[in-house]
N, CA, C and O of each residue as an XYZ file, in Angstrom:
280
protein
N     148.817    -38.735     38.855
C     150.177    -38.979     39.314
C     150.696    -40.253     38.647
O     150.036    -41.291     38.676
N     151.860    -40.165     38.059
C     152.434    -41.329     37.395
C     153.449    -42.001     38.316
O     154.131    -41.355     39.112
N     153.518    -43.284     38.179
C     154.459    -44.061     38.973
C     155.842    -43.978     38.325
O     155.955    -44.126     37.108
N     156.889    -43.747     39.106
C     158.223    -43.696     38.508
C     158.610    -45.053     37.910
O     158.252    -46.107     38.435
N     159.341    -44.996     36.811
C     159.777    -46.225     36.159
C     160.847    -46.917     36.990
O     161.641    -46.278     37.681
N     160.844    -48.228     36.901
C     161.929    -48.971     37.530
C     163.196    -48.698     36.728
O     163.154    -48.551     35.506
N     164.297    -48.634     37.419
C     165.567    -48.328     36.769
C     166.425    -49.581     36.666
O     166.097    -50.631     37.219
N     167.522    -49.445     35.948
C     168.415    -50.580     35.724
C     168.865    -51.203     37.039
O     168.947    -52.427     37.146
N     169.154    -50.389     38.027
C     169.617    -50.931     39.308
C     168.549    -51.796     39.968
O     168.868    -52.757     40.669
N     167.286    -51.458     39.745
C     166.199    -52.275     40.290
C     166.143    -53.632     39.586
O     165.987    -54.674     40.223
N     166.273    -53.595     38.271
C     166.256    -54.839     37.509
C     167.453    -55.718     37.864
O     167.323    -56.939     37.959
N     168.612    -55.104     38.058
C     169.801    -55.863     38.438
C     169.614    -56.520     39.799
O     170.010    -57.668     40.001
N     169.011    -55.791     40.728
C     168.755    -56.360     42.048
C     167.813    -57.562     41.934
O     168.049    -58.604     42.545
N     166.760    -57.409     41.158
C     165.813    -58.513     40.991
C     166.490    -59.729     40.356
O     166.247    -60.866     40.758
N     167.334    -59.476     39.368
C     168.023    -60.584     38.696
C     169.011    -61.272     39.636
O     169.115    -62.499     39.643
N     169.729    -60.488     40.422
C     170.790    -61.041     41.263
C     170.294    -61.619     42.586
O     170.838    -62.611     43.069
N     169.278    -61.014     43.168
C     168.854    -61.400     44.519
C     167.519    -62.138     44.572
O     167.338    -63.027     45.404
N     166.598    -61.786     43.706
C     165.261    -62.387     43.773
C     165.151    -63.621     42.874
O     164.580    -64.633     43.280
N     165.686    -63.544     41.677
C     165.580    -64.677     40.746
C     166.131    -65.983     41.324
O     165.534    -67.035     41.096
N     167.250    -65.959     42.067
C     167.731    -67.228     42.636
C     166.769    -67.855     43.645
O     166.893    -69.038     43.964
N     165.828    -67.086     44.142
C     164.867    -67.607     45.108
C     163.679    -68.299     44.440
O     162.891    -68.969     45.108
N     163.554    -68.138     43.140
C     162.444    -68.759     42.415
C     162.631    -70.276     42.387
O     163.761    -70.764     42.353
N     161.526    -71.019     42.401
C     161.653    -72.481     42.450
C     162.204    -73.105     41.170
O     162.908    -74.113     41.227
N     161.890    -72.518     40.019
C     162.351    -73.051     38.739
C     162.786    -71.891     37.852
O     162.209    -70.807     37.943
N     163.784    -72.086     37.001
C     164.248    -70.989     36.154
C     163.222    -70.549     35.110
O     163.328    -69.447     34.572
N     162.242    -71.382     34.820
C     161.213    -70.970     33.866
C     160.389    -69.804     34.408
O     159.789    -69.057     33.634
N     160.358    -69.646     35.712
C     159.641    -68.520     36.312
C     160.319    -67.192     35.980
O     159.691    -66.136     36.058
N     161.588    -67.244     35.613
C     162.312    -66.032     35.230
C     161.690    -65.431     33.971
O     161.627    -64.210     33.831
N     161.236    -66.275     33.069
C     160.603    -65.778     31.842
C     159.319    -65.015     32.151
O     159.054    -63.965     31.565
N     158.539    -65.540     33.058
C     157.315    -64.858     33.468
C     157.643    -63.537     34.141
O     156.997    -62.519     33.892
N     158.650    -63.567     34.993
C     159.080    -62.350     35.675
C     159.542    -61.306     34.657
O     159.216    -60.126     34.786
N     160.291    -61.734     33.657
C     160.786    -60.810     32.632
C     159.632    -60.198     31.837
O     159.662    -59.010     31.513
N     158.630    -60.995     31.528
C     157.461    -60.466     30.817
C     156.749    -59.404     31.651
O     156.344    -58.362     31.135
N     156.602    -59.680     32.935
C     155.945    -58.716     33.821
C     156.766    -57.436     33.965
O     156.211    -56.338     33.991
N     158.072    -57.580     34.058
C     158.932    -56.404     34.198
C     158.979    -55.578     32.919
O     159.126    -54.357     32.973
N     158.857    -56.227     31.788
C     158.868    -55.505     30.514
C     157.701    -54.519     30.436
O     157.785    -53.504     29.744
N     156.633    -54.818     31.136
C     155.473    -53.926     31.141
C     155.711    -52.681     31.994
O     154.954    -51.715     31.901
N     156.749    -52.694     32.816
C     156.995    -51.558     33.707
C     157.880    -50.484     33.092
O     157.895    -49.346     33.562
N     158.617    -50.835     32.045
C     159.558    -49.880     31.468
C     159.779    -50.233     29.997
O     160.217    -51.341     29.688
N     159.485    -49.316     29.101
C     159.653    -49.620     27.673
C     161.112    -49.834     27.265
O     161.375    -50.410     26.209
N     162.050    -49.387     28.073
C     163.471    -49.554     27.753
C     164.077    -50.789     28.422
O     165.292    -50.985     28.389
N     163.242    -51.604     29.018
C     163.698    -52.816     29.698
C     164.360    -53.763     28.701
O     163.794    -54.072     27.653
N     165.554    -54.216     29.036
C     166.299    -55.141     28.173
C     166.018    -56.561     28.655
O     166.715    -57.106     29.510
N     164.983    -57.127     28.078
C     164.466    -58.415     28.533
C     165.497    -59.538     28.416
O     165.695    -60.293     29.368
N     166.146    -59.653     27.280
C     167.102    -60.750     27.086
C     168.278    -60.634     28.050
O     168.746    -61.639     28.584
N     168.749    -59.435     28.268
C     169.856    -59.214     29.200
C     169.441    -59.622     30.618
O     170.218    -60.240     31.346
N     168.215    -59.271     30.999
C     167.708    -59.643     32.316
C     167.614    -61.160     32.446
O     168.026    -61.726     33.459
N     167.077    -61.813     31.431
C     166.910    -63.269     31.478
C     168.269    -63.953     31.626
O     168.414    -64.888     32.414
N     169.251    -63.494     30.877
C     170.586    -64.096     30.962
C     171.195    -63.906     32.345
O     171.766    -64.840     32.908
N     171.075    -62.708     32.888
C     171.660    -62.424     34.202
C     170.921    -63.191     35.305
O     171.548    -63.767     36.194
N     169.605    -63.194     35.242
C     168.813    -63.886     36.253
C     169.027    -65.398     36.190
O     169.099    -66.060     37.225
N     169.127    -65.935     34.994
C     169.357    -67.373     34.842
C     170.728    -67.761     35.391
O     170.870    -68.792     36.048
N     171.722    -66.939     35.122
C     173.063    -67.212     35.658
C     173.046    -67.190     37.188
O     173.678    -68.028     37.830
N     172.330    -66.240     37.762
C     172.233    -66.159     39.224
C     171.479    -67.362     39.777
O     171.841    -67.902     40.823
N     170.428    -67.781     39.073
C     169.653    -68.941     39.530
C     170.510    -70.200     39.480
O     170.505    -70.999     40.417
N     171.240    -70.374     38.393
C     172.084    -71.562     38.255
C     173.196    -71.589     39.299
O     173.554    -72.657     39.796
N     173.741    -70.431     39.633
C     174.789    -70.370     40.656
C     174.241    -70.762     42.026
O     174.959    -71.332     42.847
N     172.982    -70.457     42.266
C     172.369    -70.767     43.556
C     171.823    -72.190     43.625
O     171.521    -72.680     44.713
N     171.695    -72.848     42.499
C     171.114    -74.193     42.454
C     172.062    -75.163     41.753
O     171.744    -75.716     40.700
N     173.201    -75.352     42.346
C     174.178    -76.283     41.790
C     173.657    -77.709     41.925
O     173.111    -78.073     42.966
N     173.821    -78.515     40.883
C     173.371    -79.909     40.993
C     174.203    -80.658     42.031
O     175.417    -80.485     42.130
N     173.527    -81.472     42.780
C     174.208    -82.264     43.797
C     174.675    -83.576     43.184
O     174.097    -84.077     42.220
N     175.725    -84.112     43.763
C     176.197    -85.411     43.303
C     175.133    -86.458     43.590
O     174.587    -86.533     44.691
N     174.861    -87.241     42.603
C     173.854    -88.279     42.737
C     174.536    -89.571     43.157
O     175.393    -90.099     42.448
N     174.150    -90.057     44.291
C     174.688    -91.321     44.770
C     173.642    -92.393     44.492
O     172.755    -92.646     45.307
N     173.765    -93.009     43.339
C     172.789    -94.033     42.976
C     173.354    -95.443     43.121
O     172.873    -96.390     42.497
N     174.364    -95.559     43.941
C     174.962    -96.859     44.202
C     173.996    -97.689     45.050
O     173.508    -97.231     46.083
N     173.735    -98.891     44.604
C     172.830    -99.773     45.333
C     173.673   -100.860     45.993
O     174.213   -101.732     45.310
N     173.785   -100.810     47.303
C     174.584   -101.847     47.979
C     173.810   -103.169     48.027
O     172.606   -103.196     48.285
N     174.519   -104.238     47.776
C     173.889   -105.563     47.826
C     174.349   -106.308     49.036
O     173.932   -107.445     49.257
């Protein structure tokens, strides 16, 4: 029995919903490598771009208040 291939909608869900939960965006590269093994038609670069955009949207830099009161 063969396992069904993951489809584009699955990859989109992972990029949009799961990737922003990763602690660092470099983990997206590892995730993309693992997903590439599940489907020969996987568009790795497209996934990385979409997942990175979702991660960046979820992790906006905060204003740094480095004022030192004397």
